[in-house]
VOVEXLUM-903460 format. One record per residue (C-alpha): residue in three letters; chain; x, y, z. Coordinates in nm, 4 decimals. Example, Ala and Ser with C-alpha at 12.3 -4.5 7.8 and 13.67 -1.06 7.14 Angstrom:
residues 2
rec code ALA, unit A, px 1.2300, py -0.4500, pz 0.7800
rec code SER, unit A, px 1.3670, py -0.1060, pz 0.7140
end
This chain:
residues 82
rec code MET, unit A, px 0.0000, py 0.0000, pz 0.0000
rec code ASP, unit A, px 0.1559, py 0.3269, pz -0.1120
rec code THR, unit A, px 0.0161, py 0.5973, pz 0.1175
rec code GLU, unit A, px 0.0966, py 0.9633, pz 0.0674
rec code LEU, unit A, px 0.2175, py 1.1291, pz 0.3852
rec code PRO, unit A, px 0.0716, py 1.4629, pz 0.4958
rec code ASP, unit A, px 0.2699, py 1.7831, pz 0.4570
rec code ILE, unit A, px 0.4636, py 1.8416, pz 0.7795
rec code SER, unit A, px 0.6743, py 2.1528, pz 0.8182
rec code TYR, unit A, px 0.7516, py 2.4443, pz 1.0471
rec code GLY, unit A, px 0.4437, py 2.6311, pz 1.1601
rec code TRP, unit A, px 0.2440, py 2.7800, pz 1.4451
rec code CYS, unit A, px 0.0662, py 2.5240, pz 1.6649
rec code VAL, unit A, px -0.2727, py 2.6647, pz 1.7689
rec code ASP, unit A, px -0.2597, py 2.4704, pz 2.0998
rec code CYS, unit A, px 0.1073, py 2.5058, pz 2.1950
rec code ASP, unit A, px 0.0832, py 2.8728, pz 2.0977
rec code LYS, unit A, px 0.4361, py 2.8603, pz 1.9623
rec code TYR, unit A, px 0.6347, py 2.7895, pz 1.6478
rec code VAL, unit A, px 0.7008, py 2.4142, pz 1.6073
rec code GLY, unit A, px 0.8970, py 2.2009, pz 1.3633
rec code ASP, unit A, px 0.6303, py 1.9349, pz 1.3107
rec code ALA, unit A, px 0.3191, py 2.1351, pz 1.2227
rec code MET, unit A, px 0.0453, py 1.9924, pz 1.0030
rec code ALA, unit A, px -0.2890, py 2.1281, pz 0.8869
rec code VAL, unit A, px -0.5807, py 2.0468, pz 1.1164
rec code ALA, unit A, px -0.8516, py 2.2808, pz 0.9825
rec code TYR, unit A, px -0.9330, py 2.5078, pz 0.6918
rec code ALA, unit A, px -1.1225, py 2.8171, pz 0.8051
rec code GLN, unit A, px -1.3375, py 2.9765, pz 0.5350
rec code GLY, unit A, px -1.3341, py 3.3527, pz 0.4900
rec code ASN, unit A, px -1.6554, py 3.5145, pz 0.3681
rec code SER, unit A, px -1.5054, py 3.8421, pz 0.2521
rec code GLY, unit A, px -1.1408, py 3.7469, pz 0.2229
rec code PRO, unit A, px -0.9028, py 3.4590, pz 0.1981
rec code GLY, unit A, px -0.9455, py 3.1650, pz 0.4296
rec code LYS, unit A, px -0.6866, py 3.0425, pz 0.6731
rec code ILE, unit A, px -0.5166, py 2.7104, pz 0.7363
rec code LEU, unit A, px -0.4893, py 2.6213, pz 1.1046
rec code HIS, unit A, px -0.1872, py 2.4128, pz 1.2027
rec code ALA, unit A, px -0.1008, py 2.2044, pz 1.5062
rec code CYS, unit A, px 0.1940, py 1.9933, pz 1.6130
rec code ILE, unit A, px 0.1553, py 1.6213, pz 1.5510
rec code ALA, unit A, px 0.0721, py 1.5540, pz 1.9175
rec code HIS, unit A, px -0.2157, py 1.8034, pz 1.9141
rec code ALA, unit A, px -0.3242, py 1.6951, pz 1.5645
rec code ARG, unit A, px -0.3741, py 1.3454, pz 1.7089
rec code VAL, unit A, px -0.6022, py 1.4939, pz 1.9746
rec code TYR, unit A, px -0.8027, py 1.6870, pz 1.7134
rec code ALA, unit A, px -0.8369, py 1.3725, pz 1.4985
rec code GLU, unit A, px -1.0130, py 1.1931, pz 1.7861
rec code PHE, unit A, px -1.2976, py 1.4466, pz 1.8040
rec code TRP, unit A, px -1.6261, py 1.3372, pz 1.6449
rec code PHE, unit A, px -1.6298, py 1.6490, pz 1.4263
rec code ALA, unit A, px -1.2749, py 1.6032, pz 1.2940
rec code PRO, unit A, px -1.2591, py 1.5951, pz 0.9140
rec code GLN, unit A, px -1.1939, py 1.2554, pz 0.7591
rec code TRP, unit A, px -0.8828, py 1.3827, pz 0.5807
rec code LEU, unit A, px -0.7218, py 1.4602, pz 0.9200
rec code LYS, unit A, px -0.7983, py 1.1090, pz 1.0459
rec code ASP, unit A, px -0.6496, py 0.9702, pz 0.7235
rec code ASP, unit A, px -0.3345, py 1.1838, pz 0.7641
rec code ILE, unit A, px -0.2800, py 1.0560, pz 1.1194
rec code ALA, unit A, px -0.3361, py 0.6971, pz 1.0018
rec code ALA, unit A, px -0.0781, py 0.7475, pz 0.7243
rec code LEU, unit A, px 0.1762, py 0.8789, pz 0.9773
rec code ASP, unit A, px 0.1140, py 0.5806, pz 1.2037
rec code ALA, unit A, px 0.1485, py 0.3364, pz 0.9137
rec code ALA, unit A, px 0.4750, py 0.4969, pz 0.8025
rec code ALA, unit A, px 0.6120, py 0.4887, pz 1.1579
rec code GLY, unit A, px 0.5184, py 0.1212, pz 1.1892
rec code ALA, unit A, px 0.6833, py 0.0347, pz 0.8580
rec code GLU, unit A, px 0.9990, py 0.2230, pz 0.9585
rec code ALA, unit A, px 1.0114, py 0.0374, pz 1.2902
rec code ASP, unit A, px 0.9785, py -0.2960, pz 1.1066
rec code VAL, unit A, px 1.2691, py -0.2070, pz 0.8771
rec code ARG, unit A, px 1.4887, py -0.1111, pz 1.1740
rec code LYS, unit A, px 1.4000, py -0.4351, pz 1.3512
rec code GLN, unit A, px 1.4942, py -0.6402, pz 1.0421
rec code ASP, unit A, px 1.8224, py -0.4490, pz 1.0010
rec code SER, unit A, px 1.9250, py -0.5144, pz 1.3602
rec code ALA, unit A, px 1.8514, py -0.8891, pz 1.3343
end
Protein backbone atom coordinates (compact mmCIF):
# COMPACT_ATOMS: atom_id res chain seq x y z
CA MET A 1 0.00 0.00 0.00
CA ASP A 2 1.56 3.27 -1.12
CA THR A 3 0.16 5.97 1.17
CA GLU A 4 0.97 9.63 0.67
CA LEU A 5 2.18 11.29 3.85
CA PRO A 6 0.72 14.63 4.96
CA ASP A 7 2.70 17.83 4.57
CA ILE A 8 4.64 18.42 7.79
CA SER A 9 6.74 21.53 8.18
CA TYR A 10 7.52 24.44 10.47
CA GLY A 11 4.44 26.31 11.60
CA TRP A 12 2.44 27.80 14.45
CA CYS A 13 0.66 25.24 16.65
CA VAL A 14 -2.73 26.65 17.69
CA ASP A 15 -2.60 24.70 21.00
CA CYS A 16 1.07 25.06 21.95
CA ASP A 17 0.83 28.73 20.98
CA LYS A 18 4.36 28.60 19.62
CA TYR A 19 6.35 27.89 16.48
CA VAL A 20 7.01 24.14 16.07
CA GLY A 21 8.97 22.01 13.63
CA ASP A 22 6.30 19.35 13.11
CA ALA A 23 3.19 21.35 12.23
CA MET A 24 0.45 19.92 10.03
CA ALA A 25 -2.89 21.28 8.87
CA VAL A 26 -5.81 20.47 11.16
CA ALA A 27 -8.52 22.81 9.82
CA TYR A 28 -9.33 25.08 6.92
CA ALA A 29 -11.22 28.17 8.05
CA GLN A 30 -13.37 29.77 5.35
CA GLY A 31 -13.34 33.53 4.90
CA ASN A 32 -16.55 35.14 3.68
CA SER A 33 -15.05 38.42 2.52
CA GLY A 34 -11.41 37.47 2.23
CA PRO A 35 -9.03 34.59 1.98
CA GLY A 36 -9.46 31.65 4.30
CA LYS A 37 -6.87 30.42 6.73
CA ILE A 38 -5.17 27.10 7.36
CA LEU A 39 -4.89 26.21 11.05
CA HIS A 40 -1.87 24.13 12.03
CA ALA A 41 -1.01 22.04 15.06
CA CYS A 42 1.94 19.93 16.13
CA ILE A 43 1.55 16.21 15.51
CA ALA A 44 0.72 15.54 19.17
CA HIS A 45 -2.16 18.03 19.14
CA ALA A 46 -3.24 16.95 15.65
CA ARG A 47 -3.74 13.45 17.09
CA VAL A 48 -6.02 14.94 19.75
CA TYR A 49 -8.03 16.87 17.13
CA ALA A 50 -8.37 13.73 14.98
CA GLU A 51 -10.13 11.93 17.86
CA PHE A 52 -12.98 14.47 18.04
CA TRP A 53 -16.26 13.37 16.45
CA PHE A 54 -16.30 16.49 14.26
CA ALA A 55 -12.75 16.03 12.94
CA PRO A 56 -12.59 15.95 9.14
CA GLN A 57 -11.94 12.55 7.59
CA TRP A 58 -8.83 13.83 5.81
CA LEU A 59 -7.22 14.60 9.20
CA LYS A 60 -7.98 11.09 10.46
CA ASP A 61 -6.50 9.70 7.24
CA ASP A 62 -3.34 11.84 7.64
CA ILE A 63 -2.80 10.56 11.19
CA ALA A 64 -3.36 6.97 10.02
CA ALA A 65 -0.78 7.48 7.24
CA LEU A 66 1.76 8.79 9.77
CA ASP A 67 1.14 5.81 12.04
CA ALA A 68 1.48 3.36 9.14
CA ALA A 69 4.75 4.97 8.03
CA ALA A 70 6.12 4.89 11.58
CA GLY A 71 5.18 1.21 11.89
CA ALA A 72 6.83 0.35 8.58
CA GLU A 73 9.99 2.23 9.58
CA ALA A 74 10.11 0.37 12.90
CA ASP A 75 9.78 -2.96 11.07
CA VAL A 76 12.69 -2.07 8.77
CA ARG A 77 14.89 -1.11 11.74
CA LYS A 78 14.00 -4.35 13.51
CA GLN A 79 14.94 -6.40 10.42
CA ASP A 80 18.22 -4.49 10.01
CA SER A 81 19.25 -5.14 13.60
CA ALA A 82 18.51 -8.89 13.34
